Structures are given as structure tokens and as C-alpha cells.
C-alpha positions in Angstrom: 1.5 10.5 2.9 2.7 8.2 0.0 2.8 9.6 -3.2 2.2 8.2 -6.5 5.8 8.2 -8.1 9.1 9.2 -6.9 9.7 13.1 -8.0 12.8 13.7 -10.3 13.7 17.4 -9.2 10.0 17.6 -7.5 8.7 16.7 -11.0 7.8 13.0 -11.0 4.6 11.0 -9.7 4.6 9.3 -6.4 2.3 7.2 -4.2 1.6 7.1 -0.3 1.5 5.0 2.8 1.1 5.6 6.3 4.2 4.9 8.7 6.0 5.5 5.6 5.1 7.6 2.5 4.9 6.0 -1.1 4.9 6.8 -4.6 4.0 5.4 -7.8 6.7 5.8 -10.7 6.3 4.9 -14.5 7.9 3.7 -17.9 7.1 2.1 -21.4 4.5 -0.3 -23.1 4.7 -2.9 -25.7 2.0 -4.3 -27.6 1.7 -7.9 -29.3 -0.7 -9.5 -31.4 -2.3 -12.6 -29.4 -3.3 -12.8 -25.6 -2.2 -15.4 -23.3 -4.6 -18.4 -22.4 -5.8 -18.0 -18.5 -3.8 -20.4 -16.6 -5.4 -23.3 -14.3 -4.4 -20.9 -11.1 -6.2 -18.0 -13.2 -9.4 -19.9 -13.6 -9.5 -21.9 -10.1 -12.2 -20.9 -8.0 -11.5 -22.5 -5.0 -9.7 -20.8 -2.4 -7.0 -22.6 -0.7 -7.5 -24.3 3.0 -4.9 -21.9 4.7 -6.5 -18.7 3.0 -8.0 -16.0 5.2 -11.8 -16.9 6.1 -14.5 -14.5 5.3 -15.0 -13.1 9.1 -18.6 -10.9 10.0 -18.1 -7.8 11.5 -19.4 -9.2 14.6 -17.2 -12.3 14.4 -13.9 -10.3 13.9 -15.1 -7.8 16.9 -15.4 -10.7 19.0 -11.8 -12.4 17.8 -10.4 -8.5 18.6 -12.2 -8.7 22.0 -11.1 -11.8 22.9 -7.5 -11.1 22.0 -7.6 -7.9 24.0 -8.9 -9.9 27.0 -6.0 -12.2 26.9 -3.2 -9.4 25.9 -1.7 -9.5 29.2 -1.3 -13.4 29.1 -0.3 -13.5 25.9 2.6 -10.7 26.8 3.8 -13.0 29.5 3.6 -16.4 27.2 6.0 -14.7 24.4 8.4 -13.4 27.2 7.7 -9.6 27.0 8.8 -7.7 30.0 6.9 -6.7 32.9 6.6 -3.0 31.3 5.6 -4.2 28.3 1.9 -4.2 26.8 0.4 -5.5 23.7 -2.1 -3.2 22.0 -4.5 -5.5 19.3 -4.2 -4.1 16.0 -6.4 -6.7 13.9 -7.0 -10.4 13.4 -7.1 -12.7 10.7 -8.5 -16.0 10.8 -7.5 -18.8 8.4 -10.0 -21.4 7.0 -8.2 -24.0 9.0 -8.7 -22.0 12.3 -5.5 -20.5 13.0 -5.7 -17.1 14.3 -3.1 -14.2 13.7 -3.4 -11.6 15.9 -1.3 -8.3 15.0 -0.4 -6.2 18.0 1.3 -2.7 18.6 3.4 -2.7 21.7 4.0 0.0 24.5 6.9 0.2 27.4 6.1 2.0 30.4 3.0 3.2 28.6 4.8 4.5 26.1 4.2 3.4 22.1 7.0 1.4 20.8 7.7 2.3 17.2 9.0 -0.8 15.6 7.7 -3.1 18.1 4.9 -4.7 16.2 4.4 -8.5 16.0 2.2 -11.4 15.1 1.0 -14.2 16.8 -0.5 -17.3 15.5 -2.5 -19.6 17.5 -4.1 -22.9 16.8 -6.6 -24.9 19.2 -5.8 -22.3 22.0 -1.8 -23.1 21.5 0.5 -20.2 20.4 2.1 -21.8 16.7 4.6 -18.6 15.9 5.3 -15.2 16.8 7.0 -12.8 13.9 8.7 -9.7 15.6 9.5 -6.5 13.6 12.6 -6.5 16.1 14.0 -8.9 18.2 15.9 -6.5 20.6 14.9 -6.7 24.1 12.9 -3.7 24.8 14.5 -2.0 28.0 15.6 1.8 28.4 17.5 3.2 31.2 15.4 6.3 31.8 12.3 7.5 30.8 13.2 11.4 31.1 14.6 13.1 28.0 18.0 14.6 28.0 17.4 16.9 25.5 14.1 19.3 25.2 11.2 18.8 23.4 11.9 22.2 21.3 15.0 20.9 20.1 13.4 17.8 18.7 10.8 20.1 17.2 13.5 22.3 15.5 15.3 19.5 13.9 11.7 18.2 12.6 11.1 21.8 11.1 14.3 21.9 9.2 13.7 18.3 8.0 10.2 19.7 7.0 11.3 23.0 5.2 13.9 20.9 3.1 10.6 19.1 1.6 8.8 22.3 1.0 6.9 23.0 4.5 6.4 26.4 5.5 5.0 25.9 8.7 6.7 27.5 11.8 5.9 25.0 14.5 5.3 21.4 15.2 1.5 20.1 15.2 2.7 17.2 17.8 5.3 15.9 19.7 5.2 12.8 21.8 7.7 10.4 23.8 8.0 7.1 22.2 10.5 4.2 22.4 12.2 3.7 19.2 12.7 0.1 18.2 12.8 0.3 14.3 16.8 0.0 14.0 19.4 -0.7 16.5 19.3 -1.1 20.2 15.9 0.4 21.5 15.8 3.7 22.9 13.8 6.3 24.4 13.1 8.8 21.7 10.7 12.0 20.8 8.4 11.7 17.7 7.8 15.2 16.0 4.9 15.5 13.1 5.3 18.8 11.0 2.3 19.4 8.5 1.8 21.8 5.8 2.6 21.3 2.3 5.8 20.3 0.3 7.0 22.0 -2.4 4.8 20.5 -5.0 1.6 21.3 -3.5 1.1 17.4 -1.6 0.2 17.7 2.2 2.9 17.5 4.3 3.0 15.2 7.0 6.8 14.4 8.1 7.3 12.3 11.2 10.8 12.6 12.8 12.1 10.5 15.3 14.9 12.0 17.6 17.0 10.3 20.1 16.2 11.7 23.5 19.4 11.4 24.8 21.8 12.6 22.0 19.6 14.6 20.2 20.4 12.3 16.9 17.9 12.1 14.4 17.2 8.3 14.4 14.5 8.0 11.2 12.2 10.4 9.4 9.0 9.2 7.1 5.9 11.0 5.3 2.8 9.5 6.6 0.8 11.0 3.6 0.5 8.1 1.1 1.4 9.0 -2.3 -5.1 6.1 -4.6 -26.2 2.6 -10.1 -25.4 5.8 -12.4 -23.5 5.4 -15.8 -19.9 6.9 -15.6 -18.2 8.4 -18.6 -14.7 7.6 -17.7 -11.7 9.0 -19.4 -9.3 5.9 -19.1 -12.4 2.8 -18.4 -14.8 3.9 -20.9 -18.5 3.7 -20.1 -19.0 1.9 -16.6 -21.8 1.3 -14.0 -21.3 3.5 -10.9 -23.5 2.8 -7.6 -24.7 6.1 -6.2 -27.3 7.6 -3.8 -30.6 9.4 -4.4 -31.4 12.0 -2.4 -34.7 13.8 -3.0 -34.2 14.5 -6.7 -30.6 14.5 -6.8 -28.3 11.8 -7.4 -25.1 11.8 -4.9 -21.9 10.1 -5.9 -22.3 8.0 -2.9 -21.7 4.2 -2.7 -23.4 2.7 0.3 -23.1 -0.8 -0.9 -19.5 -0.3 -0.3 -18.9 1.0 3.1 -20.3 4.5 2.5 -17.4 5.7 -0.1 -17.9 9.2 -1.0 -16.2 11.4 -4.3 -15.6 15.0 -3.4 -14.5 17.8 -5.6 -11.6 20.3 -4.1 -12.2 22.4 -7.2 -8.6 23.3 -7.6 -7.8 24.0 -4.3 -5.2 22.3 -1.9 -7.6 22.3 1.2 -7.5 19.6 3.9 -11.2 19.2 3.9 -13.4 17.1 2.0 -14.5 19.5 -0.6 -18.1 19.4 -2.1 -20.0 16.1 -2.8 -20.2 15.3 -6.2 -24.4 15.7 -7.1 -26.1 15.5 -10.6 -29.4 15.4 -11.8 -29.4 12.5 -14.2 -27.2 10.0 -12.7 -24.8 10.4 -15.7 -21.2 11.1 -14.7 -18.8 12.9 -16.9 -18.1 13.0 -20.7 -15.5 10.7 -21.2 -13.1 13.4 -22.0 -10.9 15.3 -19.8 -11.8 18.9 -19.0 -9.9 21.8 -17.0 -13.6 22.7 -15.6 -13.5 22.8 -11.7 -17.1 21.1 -12.7 -15.9 18.4 -14.7 -17.1 14.9 -13.3 -15.2 12.6 -15.6 -12.1 12.4 -13.2 -14.7 12.0 -10.6 -16.1 8.9 -12.4 -12.9 7.4 -12.6 -12.3 7.8 -9.5 -15.5 6.1 -8.0 -15.1 3.4 -10.6 -11.3 2.6 -9.4 -12.9 3.0 -5.5 -15.5 -0.1 -6.2 -13.4 -2.0 -8.2 -10.7 -1.8 -5.2 -13.2 -2.8 -2.7 -14.6 -5.5 -5.2 -11.3 -7.2 -5.5 -10.3 -7.3 -1.9 -13.8 -8.5 -1.1 -13.8 -11.3 -3.8 -10.0 -12.4 -3.7 -9.2 -12.1 -0.1 -12.5 -11.9 1.7 -11.3 -8.4 3.0 -14.1 -6.0 3.6 -12.5 -2.2 3.2 -9.2 -1.0 3.7 -9.3 -1.9 7.4 -10.9 -4.7 7.0 -13.9 -3.5 9.0 -16.6 -2.7 6.4 -15.7 0.7 6.4 -15.1 2.8 3.3 -12.3 5.3 2.5 -13.4 8.7 0.2 -11.9 10.1 -2.8 -11.0 13.9 -3.4 -10.5 15.1 -7.2 -9.5 18.0 -8.7 -6.9 18.5 -5.9 -4.4 21.8 -6.4 -3.6 23.1 -9.9 -1.8 21.1 -12.4 -0.8 18.8 -9.6 0.8 16.0 -11.2 0.3 13.6 -8.5 -2.2 11.4 -6.3 -1.8 9.9 -3.0 -3.5 8.2 0.0 -3.2 9.5 3.5 -4.4 7.3 6.3 -5.2 10.1 8.8 -8.0 11.1 6.6 -8.6 7.7 5.4 -8.8 9.4 1.9 -7.4 8.8 -1.9 -6.5 12.3 -3.4 -5.9 12.9 -7.1 -4.5 15.6 -9.0 -5.8 16.8 -12.6 -2.1 16.7 -14.2 -0.3 19.0 -16.5 -2.9 21.8 -17.9 -5.5 20.3 -15.5 -6.4 17.9 -18.3 -4.6 14.6 -17.4 -6.2 13.2 -14.4 -4.1 10.6 -12.4 -7.3 8.5 -11.9 -6.8 5.1 -13.7 -7.7 1.9 -12.5 -4.2 1.1 -11.7 -3.4 4.3 -9.7 -6.7 3.7 -7.6 -6.0 0.1 -6.4 -2.2 1.4 -6.1 -3.5 3.9 -3.7 -5.8 2.2 -1.6 -3.4 -0.4 -1.1 -1.1 1.8 0.5 -3.8 1.9 3.1 -4.2 -1.9 3.4 -0.4 -1.9 4.4 -0.6 0.7 6.7 -3.2 -1.2 8.3 -1.4 -4.4 8.5 2.3 -4.8 8.0 2.8 -1.1 8.3 6.1 -1.6 6.3 8.2 1.4 7.3 8.4 3.7 3.7 12.8 3.6 3.6 15.1 1.3 2.7 14.1 -2.3 1.7 10.8 -2.1 3.7 10.0 0.8 1.9 10.6 -1.0 -1.6 8.4 -3.8 -0.4 5.7 -1.1 0.7 5.6 0.5 -3.0 5.8 -3.0 -4.6 2.9 -4.2 -2.5 0.7 -1.4 -4.0 2.1 -2.2 -7.8 1.1 -5.7 -6.9 -2.2 -5.3 -5.7 -3.3 -2.3 -7.9 -2.0 -4.8 -11.0 -4.3 -7.1 -9.2 -7.6 -4.9 -9.2 -6.8 -4.2 -12.9 -6.9 -7.8 -14.2 -10.0 -8.4 -11.6 -11.9 -5.5 -13.3 -11.6 -7.2 -16.7 -12.1 -3.8 -18.4 -12.0 -3.7 -22.2 -11.0 -0.2 -22.1 -8.1 -0.8 -19.9 -7.1 -4.6 -19.7 -5.3 -6.0 -17.4 -1.3 -5.6 -17.7 1.9 -5.7 -15.7 2.7 -1.9 -16.6 1.8 0.6 -13.8 0.4 3.7 -15.0 0.2 3.1 -18.5 -2.8 5.2 -19.1 -1.9 8.5 -17.4 1.2 9.1 -19.5 3.0 10.7 -17.0 6.3 10.8 -19.1 4.4 12.4 -21.8 5.4 10.0 -24.7 2.9 7.0 -23.9 5.6 4.8 -21.6 4.1 3.2 -18.2 5.5 4.8 -14.9 7.2 1.2 -14.3 7.4 -2.3 -15.5 7.1 -5.7 -13.6 8.7 -7.9 -15.9 11.9 -6.1 -16.3 11.8 -3.0 -14.1 15.1 -1.5 -15.4 13.0 -0.8 -18.4 12.1 2.8 -16.5 15.7 3.6 -16.5 16.1 3.8 -12.7 14.3 0.4 -11.0 16.4 -2.8 -9.7 15.8 -6.0 -11.7 17.5 -7.9 -8.9 18.9 -7.6 -5.4 21.7 -6.3 -4.2 23.4 -5.1 -1.0 22.9 -1.3 -2.1 19.1 -1.7 -3.3 18.0 -0.2 -0.2 19.8 3.0 -0.8 17.8 3.6 -3.8 14.4 5.5 -3.9 11.6 3.3 -2.7 9.9 3.5 -6.2 13.2 2.0 -7.5 14.0 -0.8 -4.9 10.4 -1.7 -5.1 11.7 -3.4 -8.5 13.0 -6.3 -7.0 9.7 -7.4 -5.8 7.8 -6.3 -8.4 10.1 -8.7 -10.6 9.3 -11.3 -8.3 5.7 -11.3 -8.4 5.5 -11.2 -12.3 7.9 -14.3 -12.3 5.8 -16.0 -9.6 2.8 -15.4 -11.7 3.9 -15.6 -15.2 7.5 -17.2 -15.2 10.5 -16.1 -17.2 11.3 -15.5 -21.0 9.2 -13.8 -24.0 5.4 -14.0 -24.0 2.3 -12.0 -24.9 -0.5 -11.5 -22.7 -3.6 -9.5 -23.3 -2.0 -7.7 -26.5 1.3 -6.7 -24.4 4.6 -8.1 -25.0 7.1 -9.4 -22.0 10.2 -11.0 -21.9 11.3 -11.3 -18.5 14.8 -12.3 -17.8 16.6 -14.0 -14.3 19.6 -13.0 -12.6 20.9 -16.7 -12.5 20.1 -17.3 -15.8 17.3 -19.7 -14.6 14.0 -20.6 -16.2 11.1 -19.9 -13.7 7.5 -21.3 -14.6 4.8 -19.3 -13.1 2.1 -20.8 -11.0 -0.5 -17.9 -12.1 -1.5 -14.5 -10.8 -4.3 -15.9 -8.4 -2.0 -18.4 -6.3 0.6 -15.3 -6.5 -1.8 -12.8 -5.0 -2.6 -15.0 -2.3 0.8 -15.8 -1.3 1.8 -12.1 -1.1 -1.3 -10.8 0.6 -0.9 -13.9 3.4 2.4 -13.0 3.7 1.6 -9.1 3.7 -1.1 -10.0 6.5 0.5 -12.6 8.7 4.3 -12.6 8.5 5.6 -9.2 7.3 6.4 -6.7 9.8 7.3 -3.0 9.7 10.9 -3.5 9.5 10.8 -6.6 6.8 13.4 -6.4 4.3 13.6 -8.9 1.1 15.4 -11.3 3.1 12.3 -11.6 5.6 10.4 -11.1 2.1 11.5 -14.3 1.3 10.7 -16.0 4.6 7.4 -14.9 4.7 6.0 -15.8 1.3 7.9 -19.4 1.9 5.5 -19.3 5.1 2.5 -18.6 3.3 2.9 -20.7 0.6 3.6 -23.6 2.7 0.6 -22.8 4.8 -1.6 -22.3 1.9 -0.2 -25.1 -0.4 2.2 -27.7 1.5 6.4 -27.0 1.8 6.5 -29.8 -0.7 4.0 -28.3 -3.1 4.9 -26.8 -6.6 4.1 -23.1 -5.3 6.3 -23.4 -2.6 9.1 -24.5 -5.0 8.3 -21.9 -7.4 8.3 -19.1 -4.8 11.8 -20.4 -3.9 12.9 -19.9 -7.5 11.5 -16.9 -8.3 13.5 -15.1 -5.2 16.6 -16.7 -6.3 15.8 -15.5 -10.0 15.8 -11.7 -8.3 19.0 -12.9 -6.4 17.2 -13.0 -3.1 18.4 -16.2 -1.1 
């Protein structure tokens, strides 16, 4: 589970991802007078030659089947051992014909956690291989020295600390842990239940099968045409379905997305599908009633704008790029001040906030939540340390992209995260991308200790990088919001425009990042993406390098 924001004493906001959990986090908004003119990059309509090509579902399936058929040969060609096998996770094809195939790995039939890799091929030849770990996968024995019961006890203790009241593990399995250090045989245990604030629990604990030492833990819950009268985005159009004489909040044009009502319960089910007689949803005002449609209208609108953003900007058809829509659940719990994405149910869930009248259903929150799903189904960035910060930042980056894409006059695009939901109670946003430290906890620049921060704070380095790459350093006003972005080395950075910055980040995420990518690896991955998209001698490539230097990543 990835929550929307980091909880201070279990009271702050968090957003989640699978393989690692993620959260949102907020701070203040400054307004200016003039709007900055759009950059050439923002108005350009042509997509770079090395951008991912738009694939039909049939073409994607065909590429996956081809990769599956050749998986054994690929494993041999890239030097994997005889006990190792590749399992195809996804395929991306560039407009220039380069195919990037993302694989999971097994060893003697056991899943290798942290063994994922990406193989790029062109004209039938391997162009590059990017691995989550460079270590050789080899273990002396596949027989655990500890009992499964011991591993489960350790996992239950960790889950209890997070608030779970479960008395037994949901499941346990043998795995190879390659996420850090020397690969070892391990036991992965999953514990469910609820966390102490009501958020569902899906705690994964990795235990060394030889020593009983805990190697890693993460949350797999990721803290997401009628007329919609929304709370945050004004009056909008919603694609609905007429069933008999009743309209359903069911969008068949975007993978079958549905919006459900949990009626202030913490049910793990879908709840009740929203229906209406006149196809007008909500009142534009918040209500604590369990029948309130306003939060549902906001959630449905956020889902459709996020779907359209990914489709229009990257040619991606849904979170898994398979044309299948997720679903949304609103009115979760009572006065639940959070929102989360859960990859297991493939759904977004929104609480109603304080007094059940402040739903966490704003546009950038929706984009943030669903982007955790995209990360989980591509790079799978581990939700801890620097990779966890990159995971959170990815959701902030694409959530911001959704907000600008929607061009909604009631919620204009900005580089503030969660500014509409007022989690802090004083009108300030959760996070600031131009100067992350304005929230009181996030890092403006990289340091050797940044990986020790909560992922919602370590994300500041990548958020700052993205802002500088898009807009540049110094003082400026964009869409009425004033920004003043500093640099670590006092340099002046010239932005290349948000559109190009988004293309670079997406290409790096889907083709170069792995589960263990840290900030140094993110620099390498984005430079590789910029070189592929625009050339290694391009202005864009130089800007990526300058922006990373400006946040002390070299």
C-alpha cells in the first residue's frame, strides 16, 4: 500500500505503491499576478523519434509472446546461469524500432526479488542491458535453516508495530533476495489486516532463511457523459453508462473504470457502484453523508484525466498499458485523512478527511495515486531509501503532469502537491517542487544521508530536479503562482519545458530504472533517456546534466 503522505505520529498524509508503499505529503502556496507564457517545449506537438511508439493491444501481446518464446535464448545471451530463467513483465517499443523488454527473474524456480532487468534490442541485436543488481545469483542451498513459523513471527511483530491486529500471516514463500548485498535464500511473508490509522495493511517482510535476520520490509498498499459537480474542479463532463433507466459511474471508454461507495467502512471489497437517475453527479459542495456523490465525481474525473494524460502524452493505455482500467473507491473509513493505491486490487481509495467533509479526491492526488500503479508495473522502485524517494517523486511528477494536462480553470496546473485538499489546515500544500524544503522536511539537494529520510521527504531531490529541468532556476510566476527555485552550486539553470521533461522521466522510468535505482542511477537513466530522445549533444541532454548538478547529484 502506498499512502498519499507521510504520517507524523500517524496523523499526516501518504500515497502508496506496490513493491514499496508510497505517500503524498504537503506545504504552502504562493500566488502571483501574471501567468508565464508556455514554452516552445510545452506547445510542441511532435513526439521525439525515440519516444515509445503507440502499440495496439494485439501488437503488444505479439511482442510479449515473442519475448517469452525467446526468453531462454536471451537469458543465455546476457550471461545468466543455468538455474536462472527470465519472465517477461512488459514490452515497450520506440518509434525508431528499439524494443525494451522488462523481465523478472527466477532461480531454481524461485522468484528473485531485486533481480529484474531490462533488455533493449534493435534490428534483432542486444543494444543494452540494465540490471537491478550486478551480483551473480547463486546460493549454496535451497533448504531454509530457519522455520517458516519463525519468519512469520518476525513479520507479525513488524505488522503489529504498524497497527495490524492479524494473528497469522496471510502467506509465506521461499524467494531469492537480491535487493541488496549478496543474493541469499530468504522467506517472504505477507501480513494483512489494517494499519493503526485504518489504512489496509499488506506488509511484506523478507527474512534471511539461513540466519533469521530481517533483510527488508515494505508496504504493498500504495499510499490515487454526465455532468460532475465536483468539489475541487468545478463542473466537468463525465463519461457514464446507461443501464436500463439508471446511469452508472462506469466509464467503458477508459478500460471500464468504475467508481464505488464504501459508505464509511474499511471494507476490502468494492462497495456499491454509484448510480443516478439524471446523470448529474454531486453538488459542488462536500457532505458527510454516505450517499454524497461529490467525492465520487471528483474521483471519476481524476481517473479519466489521468487515463487521458498517459494516453495522450506517452501513448500508454492504462496503468499496466494493457487497456484495462482500475477502479476507484470513495468514502473509505470515517474521517480517514489519507488516500492510497493498492496494486493487488488494482484500485484507488480515498478517505473523506477531517469531519468527513474534506475528501482527498483532488486532481493531482488522483494522478499521484494512479502513477504509483504505473511505477509498480514498470520499474517497481523499492519503497525504501533513495529508490523510495524516486518512487514518490515519480507520482508527484506525473500527478503534476495530469494537473497541467487537464487545463482546468478551477484547479490550474502548478508545481504544488495537494494544494487543494488542505491537509495542513492552513491553506498550504503538502509539497513544493521548486523548493522542497519549504514544507519543513523535504530535501532540496542530495546528500549521503538523504536515503535515511522518509520517502516523502527524500523525494524532494527528484521533485526539485524535475522543476529545474522544466522551468529553470530563479524567480518566476506560472499560472498565477510565484516560484523561486535555488540551486546547490549557485548556478543558473535554463529549463527545457515540462513536456520534454516528462518525456525524459517517463522513458527513464519505463526503460532504464530498476527496482534498486538510486539518485546516481536516476541521473544515468535520465541522461540515457535524453540521449535517446534528443541526442547526447543536444540542449536537452545538457539541461538534464545541469539540473542534476544543481541538486548535488553527479
